[in-house]
VOTORLO-543683 format. One line per 2 residues: number of its first residue (from 1); their letters; for each residue x, y, z of C-alpha. Coordinates in nm, 4 decimals, padded with zeros to 6 digits. Example, Ala and Ser with C-alpha at 12.3 -4.5 7.8 and 13.67 -1.06 7.14 Angstrom:
2
1	AS	01.2300,-00.4500,00.7800 ~ 01.3670,-00.1060,00.7140
! end
This chain:
178
1	XX	01.6221,-12.8916,-09.1379 ~ 01.7379,-12.5773,-08.9727
3	XX	01.7063,-12.4251,-08.6396 ~ 01.7997,-12.0926,-08.4289
5	XX	01.8080,-11.9945,-08.0532 ~ 01.6232,-11.7490,-07.8671
7	XX	01.7739,-11.6051,-07.5434 ~ 01.5855,-11.3695,-07.3192
9	XX	01.8022,-11.0704,-07.1979 ~ 01.9584,-11.1079,-06.8366
11	XX	01.7672,-10.9409,-06.5350 ~ 01.7012,-10.5852,-06.5558
13	XX	01.6513,-10.2881,-06.2781 ~ 01.2828,-10.3115,-06.3721
15	XX	01.2578,-10.6564,-06.3583 ~ 01.3700,-10.6564,-06.0108
17	XX	01.1283,-10.3866,-05.9376 ~ 00.8574,-10.5873,-06.0640
19	XX	00.7500,-10.3345,-06.3392 ~ 00.6242,-10.3822,-06.6859
21	XX	00.9360,-10.2680,-06.9178 ~ 00.8140,-10.2550,-07.2660
23	XX	00.9977,-10.0477,-07.4767 ~ 01.1259,-09.8636,-07.1872
25	XX	01.4993,-09.8974,-07.1670 ~ 01.5668,-10.0523,-06.8208
27	XX	01.9324,-10.1753,-06.8462 ~ 02.0815,-10.4976,-06.6499
29	XX	02.1651,-10.5132,-06.2963 ~ 02.4796,-10.6779,-06.2085
31	XX	02.3292,-11.0214,-06.1709 ~ 02.1896,-10.9623,-06.5296
33	XX	02.5154,-10.9281,-06.6579 ~ 02.6294,-11.2165,-06.4659
35	XX	02.3524,-11.4156,-06.6231 ~ 02.4203,-11.3024,-06.9970
37	XX	02.7834,-11.4331,-06.9074 ~ 02.6690,-11.7680,-06.7822
39	XX	02.4648,-11.8027,-07.0717 ~ 02.7808,-11.7252,-07.2822
41	XX	02.9707,-12.0153,-07.1182 ~ 02.6329,-12.2486,-07.1405
43	XX	02.6482,-12.2008,-07.5124 ~ 03.0264,-12.2882,-07.5419
45	XX	02.9543,-12.5844,-07.2914 ~ 02.6586,-12.7195,-07.5152
47	XX	02.8488,-12.6740,-07.8121 ~ 02.6027,-12.4331,-07.9859
49	XX	02.7377,-12.3046,-08.3138 ~ 02.5972,-11.9929,-08.4472
51	XX	02.6798,-11.7441,-08.7357 ~ 02.5137,-11.4427,-08.6053
53	XX	02.3370,-11.2981,-08.2836 ~ 02.0324,-11.0538,-08.3818
55	XX	01.9493,-10.8367,-08.0987 ~ 01.6794,-10.6168,-07.9829
57	XX	01.8279,-10.2498,-07.9880 ~ 01.6991,-10.1942,-07.6197
59	XX	01.9905,-10.1934,-07.3304 ~ 01.8951,-10.5382,-07.1508
61	XX	01.9004,-10.7398,-07.5049 ~ 02.2091,-10.5528,-07.6225
63	XX	02.4236,-10.5970,-07.3457 ~ 02.3109,-10.9610,-07.3228
65	XX	02.3933,-11.0173,-07.6997 ~ 02.7519,-10.7991,-07.6167
67	XX	02.8455,-11.0630,-07.3547 ~ 02.7319,-11.3775,-07.5646
69	XX	02.9425,-11.2383,-07.8709 ~ 03.2467,-11.1457,-07.6554
71	XX	03.2559,-11.4569,-07.5116 ~ 03.1529,-11.6944,-07.7920
73	XX	03.3147,-11.5005,-08.0706 ~ 02.9863,-11.4806,-08.2605
75	XX	02.9332,-11.1366,-08.4216 ~ 02.6140,-10.9569,-08.3254
77	XX	02.3953,-10.6795,-08.4746 ~ 02.0781,-10.4902,-08.3487
79	XX	01.7529,-10.5998,-08.5192 ~ 01.4743,-10.3397,-08.4722
81	XX	01.2037,-10.6021,-08.5203 ~ 01.3166,-10.7645,-08.2108
83	XX	01.2335,-10.4533,-07.9918 ~ 01.0071,-10.5268,-07.7490
85	XX	00.6145,-10.4562,-07.7622 ~ 00.5104,-10.1120,-07.6352
87	XX	00.2792,-10.1529,-07.3614 ~ 00.1540,-09.8301,-07.3305
89	XX	-00.0232,-09.6984,-07.0249 ~ 00.1227,-10.0320,-06.8551
91	XX	00.4886,-09.9433,-06.9045 ~ 00.6030,-09.8907,-06.5527
93	XX	00.3284,-10.0718,-06.3563 ~ 00.3264,-10.3964,-06.1740
95	XX	00.4162,-10.7172,-06.3954 ~ 00.1813,-10.9327,-06.1864
97	XX	-00.1261,-10.7050,-06.2119 ~ -00.4223,-10.8337,-06.2767
99	XX	-00.5781,-10.5855,-06.5488 ~ -00.2441,-10.6284,-06.7315
101	XX	-00.2761,-11.0015,-06.7528 ~ -00.6104,-10.9701,-06.8941
103	XX	-00.5161,-10.7348,-07.1382 ~ -00.2373,-10.9741,-07.2634
105	XX	-00.5317,-11.1933,-07.4066 ~ -00.6765,-10.8998,-07.6364
107	XX	-00.4926,-10.9081,-07.9343 ~ -00.5741,-10.5713,-08.0938
109	XX	-00.5714,-10.3448,-07.7815 ~ -00.2933,-10.0894,-07.8258
111	XX	-00.3040,-10.0658,-07.4197 ~ -00.3569,-09.6537,-07.4423
113	XX	-00.0764,-09.5730,-07.6857 ~ 00.1501,-09.9238,-07.7298
115	XX	00.1435,-10.1609,-08.0096 ~ -00.1221,-10.4405,-08.0551
117	XX	-00.0044,-10.7992,-08.0021 ~ -00.1148,-10.8368,-08.3668
119	XX	00.1258,-10.5846,-08.4968 ~ 00.4376,-10.6989,-08.2807
121	XX	00.3177,-11.0350,-08.4179 ~ 00.3331,-10.9215,-08.7676
123	XX	00.7122,-10.7595,-08.7537 ~ 00.8400,-11.0488,-08.5662
125	XX	00.6778,-11.3083,-08.7742 ~ 00.8404,-11.1204,-09.0882
127	XX	01.1698,-11.1763,-08.9228 ~ 01.0992,-11.5088,-08.8507
129	XX	01.0143,-11.5893,-09.2059 ~ 01.3335,-11.4831,-09.3217
131	XX	01.5286,-11.6724,-09.0661 ~ 01.3507,-11.9799,-09.1277
133	XX	01.3898,-11.9397,-09.5322 ~ 01.7995,-11.9473,-09.4639
135	XX	01.8492,-12.3107,-09.3716 ~ 02.2401,-12.2753,-09.3715
137	XX	02.2460,-11.9872,-09.1287 ~ 02.2019,-12.0307,-08.7475
139	XX	02.1200,-11.7278,-08.5589 ~ 02.0937,-11.6767,-08.1828
141	XX	01.8083,-11.3912,-08.1092 ~ 01.8618,-11.2040,-07.7847
143	XX	01.5344,-11.0152,-07.6975 ~ 01.2581,-11.0187,-07.4526
145	XX	00.9851,-11.1897,-07.3060 ~ 00.6895,-11.0449,-07.4852
147	XX	00.8473,-11.1598,-07.8103 ~ 00.9306,-11.5209,-07.6638
149	XX	00.5341,-11.5457,-07.6748 ~ 00.5366,-11.4346,-08.0051
151	XX	00.8103,-11.6912,-08.1385 ~ 00.6583,-11.9622,-07.9409
153	XX	00.3321,-11.8916,-08.1062 ~ 00.5048,-11.8892,-08.4695
155	XX	00.5849,-12.2590,-08.4228 ~ 00.2819,-12.3947,-08.2115
157	XX	-00.0968,-12.3483,-08.1462 ~ -00.1738,-12.1645,-07.8345
159	XX	-00.4947,-12.0370,-07.6743 ~ -00.4919,-11.6815,-07.5676
161	XX	-00.4652,-11.8093,-07.2245 ~ -00.1587,-11.9959,-07.2953
163	XX	-00.0109,-11.7375,-07.5026 ~ -00.0671,-11.4496,-07.2311
165	XX	00.0942,-11.7130,-06.9560 ~ 00.4139,-11.7866,-07.1694
167	XX	00.7161,-11.6916,-07.0500 ~ 01.1189,-11.7553,-07.0171
169	XX	01.3261,-11.7052,-06.7266 ~ 01.6016,-11.4677,-06.7795
171	XX	01.8785,-11.5431,-06.9843 ~ 01.6776,-11.8972,-07.0906
173	XX	01.7967,-12.0315,-07.4126 ~ 01.5353,-12.2091,-07.6299
175	XX	01.6060,-12.3834,-07.9625 ~ 01.3717,-12.3743,-08.2412
177	XX	01.3764,-12.6290,-08.5226 ~ 01.2270,-12.5715,-08.8704
! end
C-alpha cells in the first residue's frame, strides 16, 4: 500500500484580499512564507518521509515547495498538471461570491474563458494515476485549493455540493493512502 501528501500553498496576497486566484500568479504574503516554514517543521516533527515534492509552477505553490524542500532536504520540481484551475471571468472577483459558489457545481462550465472542472480533473487524475502506480515512491504535492477538491474526489465519492464546498486551509497537510 502506498501514500502521498497534499499541501495547499501558504497565504497569498489575493487570499487576504478575498480574491479568486485561479491561474493568476499571486505571491505569498509574509505570513504565507511563515506558514510554509512551519509546515516544513511540522513535516520533520511528524517524521514524514518523501522522495520528491511536485509543485504547481505558480509562485504561491512554488515558494511553499521551496521552503519545504530547503528545510526538509526533499528535492522538488514543478509539475504543470498541478497548476490551479483557470476560473476565467471569476479570477480577481470575490471568493465568497454567490455566483461563483454556484458555478463551482457546474462541471462543464468554463467560466467564460477558463477551464472546466472536467478538464481540470482529467489532468489531475492522470497525474494521480501515475503516482498511485508507484507504491515505492512517496510524493508531497504542493498545489492549490481548487486542486485539493479534485484530489479528494479521486479518493471518495462526493455530491456536487460537497465537492464545491470542500477546501483546505493554507499549508494544511493531508495524507492519501492507496
